[in-house]
N, C-alpha and C positions, 0 to 999 in steps of 0.2 A: 027128047030132052027139052026142058023148058029154058028159054033164053032169059037170063037175068038182066035187069036194067036197074041201075042205081038212080031211082027217080029223083032223089034229093039232089044228087050231083047234076042231073039234067036241068032241074029248076034253077040250081045255082049257076050253071053255065049260061043259061038264057038270061038270068037276072044280071049277071056280070056284064054281058054284052049290052043289055038294056041300060044298065047304069052308065056305061060310057056315053051312049047317045044322050041320055038325060043330062049328064054332067057337062056336056058341051054347051047346052043352052040354059041350064038352070044351075046357079052356083050352090056350092055346099055351105059357103059362109059369105055374108055380105057386111060391108061397113059403109055407112053413109055419113058424110060430114056436112053439116049445115041443113037448114030447112027453109027453102028447098035445097037439095043437095048441090054443093059446089064441088064436091069430090066424092067419088064412090069407088069401092074396091069389091069386086066379085071374084071369089076364089073357089076353085075345085082342082083336084089333081090333074085334070085334063084341060083346064082352061083358066086363064087369069085375065080379067078385064080391069084396067085402071083408067078411070075417067077423072080428069082434072079440068074443071071449067069448060066442059064439053069437048075436050081433046083426049082422045084415046092414046094411051101410052103402051108401047110394046117393049118388053125387055127380052132380047134374043135368047139369053141363057134360060130364062124361065119358060119361054116358048118351046125351046128344045126339050126341057124337062117335062113339059106338058105332053109333048108328042111321045116321048119315051114312056111316060106313065100310061098313056092311052094304048100304046102298042103292047106294053106289059100286061095290062088288064085284058086286052083283046086276046092275047095269046093264052092267058090263064082261062078265060071263058071258053075259048075253042077247045083247049085241051080238056077242060072239064066235060064238055059235050062229048068228045071222043071217048073219054074214059067211061062216062055214064052208060054208053051203049055197049061197052066191052069190059065190064068190071072184073071178069074172071080170067082175063088173059094174064100171061106172065109179066107183061110190061105195064099192067094197069096200075100197080102200086106206085111206079115211078111217075106215071102221068098224073095221078091224083096228088102225089107229093109236090109236083110242080104247080098244078093248077089251083089248088085250094088256098095256097098262101098269098096269091096276088091281091085279091080284095082285102084280105086281112092286113097285109103290109100297107096297102094304100090308106086304109082307115087309121092305122096306128101312126104311120109317118105323117099323115095330114094333121092329126091332133098334136103330135109332138112339134110339128112345124108351126102350127098356130100359136102354141104357147111360147115357142122360141122367138117367133116374130114379135109377139106382144112384149116379151121381156127385152129383146134387143132394141126395139123402137123406143121403149120407155127409158132404157139405160142410156142410149146414145143421143136421143133427141129431147128427152124430157116430156114427150107427149105420152099420156097414158090413155089408151082407148080400151073400151070394154070388149070382151069376146062375145058376151051375151048381154043384151040390155041396152039402155040408153043413158045418157048423161050429158054434161057440158064439159068442154075442154077449153082451158085458157092457155094462151100463148105463154111460154116460160118468160120470166122477167128479163133475162138476158137477150131475148129475141124481140121483145116488144119495143117499138120506137118511143123514146122519151117517157118511159114508164107507163105507157097506155096499156090498159087492161082489155084484151080482146078475148071474148068467149064465143064458142060456137057449139051448137048441138051435135052430138055424136050418137049414132045408134048402130048396133051390130047384132048379128044373130046367125045361128045355123039354120039352113033351109032344109026342107023335107028330103032332098037328095042325100044329105049327110046321114039322116036316119035310115034311109033306104040302103045306103052303103053299109051301115052297121048290120042290117038284116041280111044283106047279101053275104057279108063276111061270116055271119052266123050260119047261114045255109051251107057255105063252103066247109066250115068246121063240122057241121052236122053230117055232111056227105062223107067226110073223113072218118067220123065215128061210125057211121052206118056201113062203111066199107069193111070194118072189122066183122060185122055180123055176116055180110055177104061172103067174106073170105072164110069165116068159120063154117058157114053152111056148105061151102064147096070142099072143105077139108074132111068132112065127116065120111067115115068109111061106108061103102054101100051096104045095104041090109043083107043079111045072109039069105042065100037062095035055098029053097026047099028042093030036095031031090026025090 
């Protein structure tokens, strides 16, 4: 009997674990304020770096969410690897159902979070920063001392790990779709035997 392996799920599992390691060191999205930068924000689901005038700022609840996301992605990647080696077992559908969603949810929630953060910052502080591209931002009139106009260059953009995360999520969805083919192949009745 030939042992079946879901190679797409195997690649997706390895890629998910690789994505975690990459995301710790390289952000999915960056914002730089000023030229040279007086403030910068580097964001990924597993790491957030806030730098203001050379001082790094850590927000405990965000740090806890980053750890939870890293653990969730790691569990999804490991489960995908286990599933990929045993796609025909009775429990494989449950493993796949758990594992393939983690990178997909991470990408979707990250994008929603970025748009929500942009909207909330603009709504409550009056600062409008780009999600992609560059421009100049001036201090709102109520915040400027004695009507002084202060403008600063702002640039932002998604990094290559964000696009890699989209590829990983796509691989996980493809592994789920490929599972249907594997499951259909195992459900076929055996060929009739000649007597």
